[in-house]
N, C-alpha and C positions, 0 to 999 in steps of 0.2 A: 561194383555190382555184387560180387561174391568174394569172400575171403578165401585165398588160396595160399600155398606156401610162397609163391611169388605173386606179387600184385600184377594184374593185367596191365599191359602197356596201353598207351592211348590208341595205337593202331590196332591192337587186338580188340579193344572196345569198339572202335569204329567198324571193324569188320563184323562184329557181333550185331551192330545196329542195323546192318543191311538185312540180316535175318529178321529183325523186328519189323522192318519195313515190308519186305516181300511176303512175309508170313500173313500179314493183314489181308492181302489179296488172296493168298492161297486159302485162308479161312473162309473168305467170301465164296470161293469156288466150291467149297464143300458144304456150304450152308445156304446163304441167302440167294446167291445166283441161280442154283438149280431150282429152288422153290419158285423164284420169280419167273424163270423160264417155263417151268411146268404149268404155272398159272396162266401165263400168256399163251402158251400152246393149247391148254384146255379151252380157253376163251375162243380160240380159232378152230375148235372141233377136233383136236388131236387127242387120241386116246392116251391113257396113263402109260400103257406098255410101249406105245410108239414114241411118246415124248421121252421116256427113259432111254429107248434105243437111239433116238436122234441125239440125245445128250451124250451118250456113249460114243457115237460116231464123231461128234464134234471134238471131244477130248482125244480120240484116236487120230483125227486129222492133224490137230495141233502138235501132238507128240511126234507124229511121222515127219512133219515139216522140220521140227527141231533135230530129229534123229538124222535127217539127210544133211541139213546145213551145219549141225553142231560140230562134227569132226573137222570140217574145212575151216570153220571160223576159229575153232579151238587151236588148230595147227597154226593158223595165221597169227593168233593172239600170242604165241610163244615168241614171235619176232619182237625185237626190242621196240618199245613205244607203241605197240598195237593193242595190248590187253585192256588198258583203261578206256580208250575210245570205243572199242567194240562193246565193252561192258555198258558204257554210257548209252550207246545207240539202242541196245536191246532193253535197257532200263526204261528209256523214254517211250519205246514202242509199247511196253507193258503199261506204263503210267497213263499215256494218252488213250490207249485202248480201254483201260478201266474207266476212265472219264467218259469216253464215248458210249459206254453202256448206258449212261443216263439219258441218252437221246430217246425220242419216241420211236421205237422200233418194233416191228412185227417179229414173230418168233424166228423166222429164217434169217433176216438181216442181223438180228440179235446174236444168233449163233456164229455168224461170220465175224462179227466184231469180237465176240468172245474168243474165237480162235486166234485172232490177231493179238489180243492181250495175253493169251496164254502162251503164245510163241515168244512174246517179249519176256515174260517172267521166267519161262523155262530156259530160254536162251541165255539170259543174264546169269543164271545159276551155274552154267558151265564155267564162266570166268570167275564168278564169285567163289566156287569151290576150289578152283585152281589157284586163287589168291592165297589160300591157306598156307602154302609153302613159302610165300613171300612175307607173311605177316607174323609167323611164329616159327618155332623150332620143332624138330621131330618129337622130342619128349613131351611136348605140350599139345600135340595135335589132337589126341583123343579128348583131352580136357576142353580145349577151345571149340572143337567141333560140337561136343555135347552142350557147352554153354551157348553156342549159337542157336541151336534148336531150342534149348530151354528158354532163353530170353525171347526168342522168336515166338514161342507159344504164348507166354504171358504178356509180352508187349503187344501182340496182335489183338489181345482182348480189349485194349483200350479203345481203338476206333470201332471195334465190333460192338462193344457194349453201348457206346454212344449211338451207333447205328440202330441197335435193338431198341433203345429207349425212344428214338425218333419214330421208328416203325410202329412200335406198340402204342405210342402216344399220338399217332397220326390224327385220330378224331379230335383229341383235345387241342391239337395244334391247327385244327381246321384245314388239314391237307389230306389228300388221298393216300392210300397205302402204297400206291404206285409212285407217287411223288416222293414219299419218305424213303422208299427203296432206292430211288434214283440219287437222293441226297447221300445215302450210304456209299454209293459207288464213287461220288465225288470226294467224299470225306476220306475214303480209303486210298484213293489215288494221291491226294494231297499228303497224307501221312507217309505213304511209301516214299514219295519224292523227298520230303523234308528230312526224314531220318537217315537217308542215304547220303546227304550232302557232306557230312564229315569224312566218310570213306572216300568219296569222289575227290575231295580237296587234298587229302593227305596220303592216299595210296601211291606207292612207287613200285614198279616191277623190278625185282632183284634178280630173278632167274630168267634167262632169255637166251635166244640165239640171235646172233648179229643180223641186222637188217641187210638185205641184198636187193638188187634191182629185180623188178617184177616179183615182189613179195608173194602175191597170190599164187603164181605159177610154182614158185619154190615151195610154198606151203602145201600144195597139192602133191608135189613130188615127195616131200617129207612124209605126208600122210600115207602115201602108197608104200613107202619104205617101212613105216611103222606097222602097217597092216601085215607086211611080210615078216618083220622082226617079231611081232607079238605071237606069231605061231610057234616061234622057237622059245618064247618065254611062257612056258607051260603054267607056271604058277599064277601069273597075271591073267592069262587067257582063261584058265579054268575058274578063277575067281569071278571074272566078268560073266562067264556062263552061269555060274551059280547065282550071281547077283541078278541076272536077267530073270530067273525063275522066282526067287523069293521076293524081290522088290516088286514084281508084277502084282502079287497079291496085296502088298502094302499100298501101292499107288491106287489100285482099283478100289480098295476099301475106302481110302481117303476121298477119292473123286466121285464114287458112286453111292456112298453111304446114305446121303440125304435123299436121293432119288429112290433108292431101294427102300428106305424107311417110309417114304411117302406112299410107295406102292403097297406095302403091307399094312397101311392104315394108321401110321403114326401121325399125329397132328403136327401142323407147322410149328407151333409154339414148342411142343415137346422136342421136335427135331432141333430147333435153334438153340434151346437152353441146354440140351444134352450135349451138343457139339461144342457149346461154350465151355461146359464142364470138362470136356476132353482137353481143351487148351490149358485150363487151370491145373488139372491133374497131371498133364504131360510135363509141366514145368518142374516140379520136384523130382519126378522120375527120370527126366533127362539129366538133371544135376546128379542124381544118385548114381546113374550108370557112368557118368563122367568120373565120379570119384571111385567107383568100383573098377574102372579101367586101370587104376594105379595098382590095384591089389590082384585083380584076376586078368587072365589073358583075354585079349579082345575077341579072339575067335570063340571062346566059351560064352561070352556075353552075347555075341551075334547068334549063336546056336540057341541060347535060351529065348531070345526074341523071336526066332523063327518058329520054334515050338509053341510059344505063346500065341503067335498069330494063327497058327494052324488050329489050335483049340478055339480061338475066337470065331473062325469061319465055320466050324462044326456047330457051335452054338447058334450062329446066325441063321442056320438052315430052318430052325423052328421058331424064329423070332416073329411074334405077332402082337406083342403087348408093349405099352409105353415103357413100363419099368424094365423090360428086357432090353430095350434100346438104350435106356440110361446105363444099365449094367454093362452092356457091350461097349458104350462110349468110354467108360472108366477103364475097362480092360485094354481097349485100343490105346488109350493114353499111356498106359504103363510101358508099352514097348515101342510106340511110334517114333519118339525122338531117338531112343537108343539104337534101333536098327538102322536108321538113316545116318545118324551121326558117326557111329562106329564103322559102318561101311565106308563112309567118306574118308575117315581118317586112316583106316586100314589100307585103303587103296592109295592114299596120298604118300604113305610111307614105303610102298613097294615099287613105286614108279620113279623114273628119273626126274629130278626137280626142274631141270632146264627145259623139260618137255611136258610140264604139268598140265598146261592147257590142252595140249595135243592129246595126252592120255585121258584127260577128263572129257574131252570131246568123244573119245571112244567109250568112256564110262557112261556118258550120256546116251550114246546109241543103245547100249544094252539097257539102261534104265528107262529111257523113253520108248524104246522098242517094246519093253515089257509093259509099260503103261498102255501103249497102243494095243498090244495083244489082249491084255486084261479087259480093258474098256470095250474093245471090239467084240470079244467073246461074250462079255456081259450083255452088250446091246443086241447082238444077233440071236443069242439063245433066249433072251427075254422076248424078242419079237416073234420068234418061231413058236416058242412054247406058251407065250402069253403069261409067263410066271417068272419073276425076277430071281427066284430061288435056284432055278436051274443053273444060272451063271455062277453061283457061289460054289458049287461043286468043283468047277474048273479051278477056282482060286485056291481051294484046299489042296488040290492035286499039285499046283504050282509050288506050294510051300514044302511039300514032301520032296519033290525033285530038287528044289533049291537047297535043302538041308543036306541031302546026299552028296551033291556036287561040291558044295562049299567045304565039306570036310575032306573031300578028295583034294581040293585046292590047297588046303592048309598043309596036308601031308607033302604035297609037291613043293610048296614054298620052303619047307624045312630043308 
């Protein structure tokens, strides 16, 4: 894929390929799916502000479910022989949910199916992130994590571009735009499943705790102990708190950008192509930050990304033209992969490896809890004020708080 000082192992490549698979669905979540939902909601008489709010609530519900179940499943997955089956179960929930979006559904059932698919992909990522310590070494984590996001961005463009061609050529193909969009859901689900097969066949859990009778009960006890222990691990806890605030803004921007752009008058085509551009631009910048991680401290690169996102939200407050949305998409692409990849690898290096899934379950609580908070605030403030820009102010504040706490965490970790 990419020349490095040491060639990627087959298992490292297979791990990266799951990012290529799930990123295709995540790209749909930020582009085609919200547009399709807002169109079917509008056809049912739902206002633009209300459909944005309902979309935000659906995202919030899905993230809340994963935040509740994630730590228990993550702790259970640290038991010998459990991580791969649990990963596979949630993978299939996401793939089948994505496929089911192609059914003839009104706006409310569509949201329900979307929540199920979103729980699948978000849940699978708990185990996928925790696999990082099994597939590579500490000194390669920053690089591999960045490569995962980088190839995820560019790889997801393949099914997305095909989907766009089908949707935009619907008339020539003598099918409706709705049918073309449903074909995109099926194509994405198939892509996601197929590119995951190599990881599924070859992954082996290296770090684990030995299996005991009543594994679920033991997992809950271990989780309770970890919650108690983490209070004494101030560096890890403070980082998670910082992560909660700054990743809130990142996830909310990713998941609400299309809905927000549609509300301020950006056309569907401009939204789709601008967000496709985001994926393409994100690829080299994710690779760049991966290489920079060898020369600069991870904490400095995370700080740069947080500041970059803060400036993006400030710019978004006055957004009302198509070219501004395109410019914003490029700016987001510069930091999107970096802040997620480096946060993931930073955390993987400071937690016990034999409890990686358990800790990534907690990591997911803070990440998904943030996503819930951001999407919920965006939804409720938009519904109350009738203006999507009100919610952007809250996102900007989250970045400021996250920056301050993250730097406290770094000092404690020293």
